[in-house]
C-alpha positions in Angstrom: 15.6 -55.8 -20.8 15.1 -52.1 -20.8 16.0 -50.0 -17.7 15.2 -46.5 -16.6 18.3 -44.6 -15.5 17.6 -42.5 -12.4 20.1 -39.8 -11.5 20.8 -37.1 -9.0 23.5 -34.6 -10.1 24.7 -32.6 -7.1 27.3 -29.9 -6.9 29.6 -32.3 -5.1 28.4 -35.9 -5.9 26.4 -37.6 -8.6 24.2 -40.6 -7.9 22.9 -43.1 -10.5 20.6 -46.1 -10.1 18.8 -48.4 -12.5 15.2 -49.5 -12.2 12.5 -51.4 -14.0 10.2 -50.9 -11.1 7.7 -48.3 -9.9 8.6 -48.5 -6.2 12.3 -49.4 -5.9 15.7 -49.2 -7.6 19.0 -50.9 -7.6 21.9 -49.9 -5.4 23.1 -46.5 -6.4 26.6 -45.7 -7.7 28.1 -42.5 -6.4 31.0 -40.5 -7.7 32.3 -36.9 -7.5 30.5 -34.6 -9.9 33.1 -33.3 -12.5 33.2 -29.5 -12.8 33.9 -29.7 -16.5 30.7 -30.2 -18.5 32.2 -32.5 -21.2 34.0 -34.6 -18.7 30.7 -34.9 -16.8 28.9 -36.2 -19.8 31.7 -38.8 -20.5 31.8 -39.9 -16.9 28.1 -40.3 -16.7 28.0 -42.5 -19.7 30.9 -44.6 -18.4 29.3 -45.1 -15.0 26.0 -46.2 -16.5 27.6 -48.7 -18.8 29.5 -50.2 -15.9 26.3 -51.3 -14.2 24.1 -51.8 -17.3 25.6 -55.0 -18.5 23.7 -56.5 -21.5 20.6 -54.5 -20.6 19.4 -51.4 -22.6 18.6 -47.9 -21.5 15.0 -46.8 -22.1 15.1 -43.3 -20.6 17.1 -41.0 -18.3 15.3 -39.2 -15.4 16.9 -37.0 -12.8 17.6 -33.7 -11.1 20.3 -31.1 -11.3 21.3 -28.3 -8.9 20.3 -25.4 -11.1 17.4 -23.7 -12.9 16.4 -24.1 -16.5 15.5 -21.5 -19.1 11.8 -21.1 -19.9 12.2 -23.4 -22.9 13.7 -26.1 -20.6 16.6 -26.7 -22.8 19.6 -25.3 -20.9 20.6 -24.4 -17.4 20.8 -20.7 -16.6 21.8 -20.6 -13.0 23.6 -22.7 -10.5 26.5 -22.9 -8.1 30.1 -22.3 -9.0 30.7 -26.1 -9.0 28.8 -26.4 -12.3 29.6 -23.0 -13.9 30.7 -24.7 -17.1 27.4 -26.5 -17.4 25.4 -23.3 -17.9 23.9 -22.3 -21.2 24.7 -25.7 -22.7 22.1 -27.8 -24.6 22.0 -30.2 -21.6 18.8 -32.0 -22.5 20.0 -32.8 -26.1 23.5 -33.6 -24.9 22.3 -36.2 -22.3 19.8 -37.6 -24.8 22.6 -38.3 -27.3 24.5 -40.4 -24.7 22.2 -43.4 -25.2 19.8 -42.2 -27.9 17.0 -42.1 -25.4 14.6 -39.5 -24.0 15.8 -37.4 -21.1 13.6 -36.0 -18.3 15.4 -33.5 -16.1 14.3 -31.0 -13.5 15.7 -28.9 -10.7 16.8 -31.0 -7.7 14.3 -29.3 -5.3 11.5 -30.2 -7.7 12.7 -33.8 -7.6 12.9 -33.6 -3.8 9.3 -32.4 -3.7 8.1 -35.3 -5.9 9.9 -37.8 -3.6 8.1 -36.4 -0.6 4.7 -36.2 -2.4 4.8 -39.8 -3.8 6.8 -41.8 -1.2 7.2 -39.6 1.9 4.9 -37.7 4.3 3.2 -35.8 1.5 1.7 -39.0 0.1 -2.1 -38.6 -0.1 -2.1 -34.8 0.0 -3.2 -32.7 -3.0 -1.0 -29.7 -2.5 2.5 -30.4 -1.2 5.2 -27.7 -0.5 8.8 -28.9 -0.1 11.5 -26.7 1.3 15.2 -27.5 1.7 17.6 -25.6 3.9 21.2 -26.5 3.3 23.9 -24.6 1.5 21.1 -22.4 0.2 17.3 -22.5 0.4 15.2 -24.1 -2.3 11.8 -25.6 -2.7 9.0 -26.6 -4.9 5.2 -26.9 -5.1 3.7 -30.2 -6.1 0.0 -30.4 -7.2 -1.7 -33.8 -7.5 1.7 -35.6 -7.7 3.1 -33.3 -10.4 5.4 -30.3 -10.4 3.2 -27.1 -10.4 3.3 -25.1 -13.7 6.0 -22.5 -13.7 8.0 -20.3 -16.0 11.3 -19.7 -14.2 11.3 -22.5 -11.5 10.7 -21.9 -7.8 13.0 -19.8 -5.6 11.5 -19.5 -2.1 15.0 -18.8 -0.8 15.0 -15.4 -2.5 11.8 -14.2 -0.9 12.6 -10.8 0.8 12.5 -10.9 4.6 13.9 -7.4 5.2 13.5 -4.8 2.5 15.5 -2.1 4.3 18.9 -3.8 4.8 21.4 -5.5 2.6 22.5 -9.1 2.8 25.6 -9.9 4.9 27.8 -10.1 1.8 26.3 -7.0 0.2 25.4 -9.1 -2.9 21.8 -8.1 -2.8 19.9 -4.9 -2.2 17.5 -6.6 0.2 17.9 -9.4 2.7 16.2 -12.6 1.6 15.5 -15.8 3.5 18.6 -17.5 2.2 20.9 -14.7 3.6 19.7 -15.6 7.1 19.6 -19.4 7.2 21.5 -20.7 4.2 24.7 -22.6 5.1 26.9 -20.5 2.9 25.6 -17.3 4.4 25.8 -18.5 7.9 29.5 -19.4 7.4 30.2 -16.0 5.9 28.4 -14.2 8.7 29.6 -16.3 11.6 33.1 -17.3 10.4 32.5 -21.0 10.8 30.3 -23.7 9.4 26.8 -24.1 10.6 27.5 -27.5 12.2 30.0 -25.9 14.5 27.5 -23.4 16.0 26.0 -24.5 19.3 24.6 -21.2 20.5 20.9 -21.9 21.2 20.0 -18.2 20.8 21.4 -18.2 17.3 19.4 -21.3 16.3 16.2 -20.0 18.0 16.5 -16.8 15.8 17.0 -19.0 12.7 13.9 -21.0 13.6 11.9 -17.8 13.9 13.1 -16.6 10.5 12.4 -19.9 8.9 8.9 -19.8 10.4 8.4 -16.4 8.6 9.5 -18.0 5.4 7.1 -20.9 5.8 4.3 -18.4 6.7 5.0 -16.7 3.4 5.1 -19.9 1.5 1.7 -20.9 3.0 0.3 -17.6 1.9 1.7 -17.8 -1.6 1.2 -21.5 -2.2 -1.7 -22.5 0.1 -0.5 -26.0 0.8 -2.0 -29.0 2.5 1.3 -29.9 4.1 4.8 -28.4 4.2 7.8 -30.8 4.2 11.2 -29.4 5.3 14.6 -31.0 4.7 18.3 -30.2 4.3 21.4 -30.3 6.4 20.5 -27.2 8.4 17.4 -28.9 9.7 18.4 -30.8 12.8 17.9 -30.7 16.5 21.5 -30.5 17.7 23.5 -28.1 15.5 20.8 -26.6 13.3 17.2 -25.5 13.2 14.8 -27.5 15.2 11.6 -28.2 13.2 9.6 -28.5 16.4 10.7 -25.0 17.4 9.8 -23.8 13.9 6.3 -25.2 14.4 6.0 -23.4 17.7 7.1 -20.1 16.3 4.8 -20.5 13.3 1.8 -21.2 15.5 2.6 -18.3 17.8 2.9 -15.7 15.0 1.2 -17.0 11.8 -0.3 -14.2 9.7 -3.1 -14.5 7.2 -4.1 -18.1 7.9 -6.5 -19.6 10.4 -3.9 -22.2 11.3 -0.7 -23.6 9.8 -0.7 -26.8 7.8 1.2 -29.8 9.1 5.0 -29.2 9.0 6.9 -32.5 8.6 10.5 -33.7 8.2 11.6 -34.8 4.8 12.7 -38.4 4.4 15.2 -40.4 2.2 18.3 -38.4 3.0 21.0 -38.6 0.3 18.8 -40.8 -1.9 16.0 -38.2 -2.1 16.9 -37.2 -5.6 16.7 -40.8 -6.8 13.3 -41.3 -5.2 12.2 -38.1 -6.8 13.4 -39.3 -10.2 11.4 -42.5 -9.7 8.4 -40.5 -8.6 8.8 -38.4 -11.8 8.7 -41.5 -13.9 5.5 -42.7 -12.2 3.8 -39.3 -12.3 4.6 -38.6 -16.0 4.4 -42.1 -17.4 8.0 -42.4 -18.4 8.9 -45.8 -19.8 
């Protein structure tokens, strides 16, 4: 029996699940993502073999928390947790683990596929997915596939204020991520986002996210916008209902905003995205 290996490599944890189905997968195995690239390859193979038994691998499909070069052969940007992964021949290296094809994309793209195929974006032609957590990412899905791109999608780096610098002085202009990304909130406020209970702070964050969504609607013209990530919650985070209200009150350039919906699948989103990828691109 040949199995597809679905994976979601995060900066903190890696998830792997096997499937021979188009709409489900086996229970995922979860382990800390090694910072060292070579160790990560070895650990990945070991974990797959632990659950594979006498079955065979047909392909590997999954997401990584980084962007690829235009040739889609190596990672060129990512967080400090995977610094040693950058500029390696990652597609070839993973392919050699089992001698099988590898299909790999940025984790936000996989998240978008999950929402478009199995979540609230199902049935829509143009789906925009945004994630607000440590940073801000996203992707555009067209007819169930990742939209053509040359350098990936970086909605978190859209400039919100061209006249002032970010809180850390890392960038010349303040971008969306420097207002509502978890890392930037912690740097600015001196505590993690989950510890902030000030409603004024979160109302301001909701307004800024509504500006980012307004821009995404103008750039990407979606049928629906789906928003996820740890910063999106109604208690210690950004209320999506408040975002909808702010967007309706101040939307620019559009007659009306598209539906704005919560993302689904939580920590397993990347695996559902990998399964969606296999379906969309006919991966055996």
